[in-house]
N, C-alpha and C positions, 0 to 999 in steps of 0.2 A: 049597444053602443058602449064603448069603453072610454072612460075618462082618465086622463093622467094628471095627477096633482104635481105641480112643479116643486112644491116645498119639500115634500117627503119622497117624491119619486115613487109613488105607490099607485098601482093600478086598482081601479074600483069597478066593481060589477054595476050594471045599471040598477041592480036591486039594492046596492049599497053595501055589498059584502067585499071585504078585502081578501084576495086569494094568495097573498104572498106566502103565508104559512103553508098552504096546500102545495103551492109550486115548489117551495123549499123542501118539503117532505118528499114530493114526487122526484125532485132532482136528486136528493140524497138516496132515495131507494133505487133510482136509475143508476147512479154512480156506483152504489154498493153492488147492484146486480152485474154491472159491467166489470167491476173489480173481481167479483167472484168468478165470473166467466173467464176472465183473463188469467186468474190464478189457476183455475182448473186446466186451462189450455197449457199453461206453463208447466204444471205438475205432470200432465200427460206427455209433454214434449221431453221433459227431464227423464221421465220413465222410459220413453222410447229410446232416448240417447243411451241410457244405462243398459237397456236390453241389447241394443245394437253393439255396444262395447263388450258386453259379456259374450255375445255370439261371436264377435271378432276374435276375442281372446281364446275361446274354445276352439275355433277353427284354426288358429295359430298353433295351439297345443297339439291338436290332432295332426296338423301338417308336420310339426317337428317330430312327433312320435313315428309317423310313417317314414320320414327321412331316416330316423335312427334304425328302424327295423329293416330298411332296404339294404340288400347286400351290395357292398361296393368292393370291387376287385382291386387289389393293389397292383400298381403298374410293375412291369418287369424292369428291373434295374439293369442298366447297361454299364458294365465296367470296362476299364481300359483293356485292350487286347495285349496279351504278352506271349512271348515265344519261349519255349523251353530249350535251353542250350545244354549240350553235353558238358559235364563237369571236367575240369582239368586236374582235379585232385585224384590221386590213385586210390583204388578200392582198398579197403582194410582187409587184412588177412585174419581170419578167425584163429583164435588161440583157445585151446581147450582149458577149462579151469583146472587148476592144480588142487584137487580135493584130497589127494593122498589116500585114495580109496584102499589101496593094498595095506598101507600102514594102519588105517583105521580098522580094517577087518582083523588084522593080526592083534591089535591091542584089545579089541572087543573079545576076541576068542581067548586071549590071555586072561583078561579080567573075569570072564565067565568061568574059565576053568579054575581060577583061584577061588571064586565064591563057591563052587561046587565042592571043592576039597575041604573047605572050612566047615 
């Protein structure tokens, strides 16, 4: 049988022992255990989230590399159609260059003969 004192609001054991200290210790240890469990769960959740993010980033990098390595053909460009019309300008008449080859041959032979004589 448990008695409750109205003055101090303390539970007493039928044997006369007060158990508030024991209950407070038990409550603190229970809260501490729950807190440790929840922090472990949070740390594991954070670790899983980070792992998932790194996996996603790696997959994204691999996808980008594969896209870069894939051959992509350039499209054939379509230009405006044009027609070739015959020119109205008359053709040019070729003129041979006036190199004075006869004159050069004569001067060379003349200089050559002068050098041989000297």
